[in-house]
Each structure stands twice: as C-alpha cells, then as structure tokens.
N, C-alpha and C positions, 0 to 999 in steps of 0.2 A: 462549495456550498450550493445546494440546489434551491432555486427560487429566492435567493437572498444575496446580500452583499457582505463582503468581509472588509472591515475597517481596521486598520492597524495605526495606532497613534504613538508618536514618539515625543517624549518630553526631554528637552535639552536644557540642562542646568548650566548656563554659561557664567563664567567669571570674567569681569571686565577689569582690566588694569590700565591706569593712566600714569604714564611716566615709568612703567616697569613692564617686563615681559611675562612674569609669572605671578599673577595675582593670587592672593591667599584668601580673599573674601569675595562675595558677590560683586562688590565694588571696592577696589583697592586703589587708593590714590597715593602717589609718592610726590611729596612737595606740599606747597601751601594750598589752602582751599578757601574760596570766598563764596559766601551765600548772601544774597541781597533780598531783603524783605522789608515792607513798610514799618513793621513793628520793631526792627532792630534799633539799637542805640548804644551809646557808650556805657560800659559797665554791665550790659545785659549778657545773659547766658542762653544757649540754645536748650530749651526744655523739651524732653521727649515724653509722650504720654503712652498709656497702655495700648492704644490702637495704632501706634506707630506715627501719629501726627506729631508735628513739631512746631514750636513757636519761640520767639525771643522773649525772655522774661528777665526782670531785675534779679540780680543775684541776692540770695538770702543773707549773704555776708555783707550787704551794703545798707545799713540802717540810714534813714533820713532824719535829720533834726528839724524840728519846728522852731518857731521864734516867738518870744514874748517881748513886745516892743519896749524900748527903754522908756520907763515912766515911773512915777512914784506910787503906782497902784491905786487902789480904791480904799478910802478911809471912812466908809459909811456902809451900813447895811442897805440892801436893796432886794425887794421881793419881786420886782418886775425884771425880767431877763434883760441883760445888757451885754454889749460886746466887751470882752475881757482882754483886749489888746494882744491876743495870741492867735497864731494860725500855723498850719502846716501845709506845704505844697506837695501833692502826690502825683506821680506819673500814673498812667493807666494800669489797672490791675487791682488785686485784693491786698489789703494792708491791715496789720495789727497795729493800732495806734495806742501808745501808752503815755500816760501823763501823771505828773505829781505836782501838787500846789501846796504851799505852806499857808496855814490859817493862823494869823496872829491876832488874838483877841484878849480883852480884859473884862472881868465881871466883878462887880462889888455889890454886896448886900443881898445876894441871892445864890444859895449853894446849888440850885438846880439850873443856873444860867448856862447858856451855851450858844453855839453858832453852828448852823448847818449850811454847807455849800453844795450846790448841784451845778454841774457843767455839762455842756453838750456841744456838738459841732453843727454849723449851718453852712450854706453856700455863699453867704455874703456878710460883710461887716455892717451892712445896713438893715438886715432882716433877721428877726429872731426865730424864724421858722426852721425847725430841725432839718438837716439834710435828708434826702430820700435814699442816700447811698449806704445806709446801714445794712449789713448783711442779715438775713434771717437768723434769729436766735442770738444776735449780738446784743450786748448791753447798749442802751442808747443814752444813758446818763452816767457820769462819773461823779461820785459824791464823797464827802468827808465831813468831819465835825471837829469842834473844839469845845470842851466842857470845863467849866470852872471847877476848882481854882486854877487849873492849868492855863497857861497863856499861849500855848502853841498846840496846834493840831495839824493833821495832814489830810489832804484829798488825794487819793490814789485810785487809778482805774485804768481799764483798757477797753477799747471797742474795736469792731471790725468794719472797715469801710471798703467799698468796691467802686473805684473810679471807672465807669463804663464808657467814658469819652475816649477820644484818641489823643487827648492833650493833657498837659500838666494842669491840675485843678487845685485851687486853694480851698481849704476848709477852715472856717473861722470859729474861734472859741467863744461861746456865750454861756451865761449862767446867772444864778441868784445866790445871795448870801443872806440868810434869814436868822434873826435872833430867836433864841429859845429861852423861856422863863419870863415871868412878868414882873418880878420884884427887882429892886436895885437898879444898877445902871450897866449898860453894855457898850462896849466900844470895840472897833476893829481897826487894824493898821496894815496898810500896804498889801491888800489882797490882790493877787495877780500882778505883783510888781516884778520887774526884771532883775532887781538886785538880790532877791532871795536865791541862794544856790539850789534850793530844792525845786524851784519852778522850772520844769522841763517838759517838752513834748517831743516824742520821737516815734518813728514807725519802721516796721520791718515787713517786707513782702512775704506772701505765702500763696499757695495755689490749692 
C-alpha cells in the first residue's frame, strides 16, 4: 500500500480449563467452585441478569413466616391506629408480604351493623407512621370486614416491600378496627390474637 499502513488484527477465542486439559466452554471448571461476595448467605442462590451481572438472592422456594405474639388479642373497637402485636423480619431485597386475620364480632339490634379492619406495616412498634419501603404501585393497606348477622369475617391482603438496607429489618403490623352502623350494640373479640389459626403473616422474595 502506498502512502498508508496495513493493519492486520487477529482475534483469539481462548478456552480456559481448570482441573482438565480440554475445556468445552470459555471457562470450564472441573471440581468445586467457591464465590465470595458480601451479599451471600445461607439459603441464597446466585441470580443472573440479562446484562450478565450476578448477585446472591434469597431462593423463591424459601418463604419467611412472620409472628403474631402470644396474647388474647384486642376486645374493643379502636379508630386510632395501634400496634397489633404482629411483625415480620425480612432480609435485604424485594418481598411479597401476605397476611390473613380473622375478625370475630357480634351485632344486635341493627341489621346494617358491621366492622371494618385496616392494617399496614411500620418500621417500629412505637410509631404509627407507615413504612417508606412500599414499592410503587403496591397496596399500602390490607383491609377486611365483618357484617351482621355473621359473627366472623376475614381480612386478607398482600403488599410489596423493598428492604434497601444491608441488614435484616423488622416490619410491624398496625391498624384500626372501626364499627359500622349506629343502631344496636357492637362487640368484637380477640382481634389479632395468636390463637386464631387464620392469623398468619408470611413473605416470599421476588426480583
């Protein structure tokens, strides 16, 4: 070539083998493999994303159970939010939190009587302020009702939480229980009590 230069480029696609002489992939390891990263932990799996990056995540096959403390529950209506003796402890990451609560109530003298329960999660058993860890478009309140003449109703719901810390974080259950209807008498028994088999909190991870 006159007045110029000729460049020839060679691309070598090498395969690396560890513990063997004839690797079958770009990196081929025969034997055990150990990866260390601050996000690893017992029960976690190595998650691979579309861009090739990886991180340790909680296995979706490992739901976590919350607790409802041993108690006789609440035997009165309350319109000011209060701690309901329930919580769930979540590792870092995104979680679908599911909950069910039995509502046991009695109504006399008013066919329209009822009770409405609304619950949510906070960051403390001393504060009624909702947690800021709700994911966008998540429900922030789980609600349910009981209407006369029935004596039982259910509160069922799920929300999405994102623990963005690097540590296990506790989320505390708060809520209200409001009577509906002005005639007759209303009563409630054992709301958020641990002895009801229906009262459960659990969470599963997702990405």
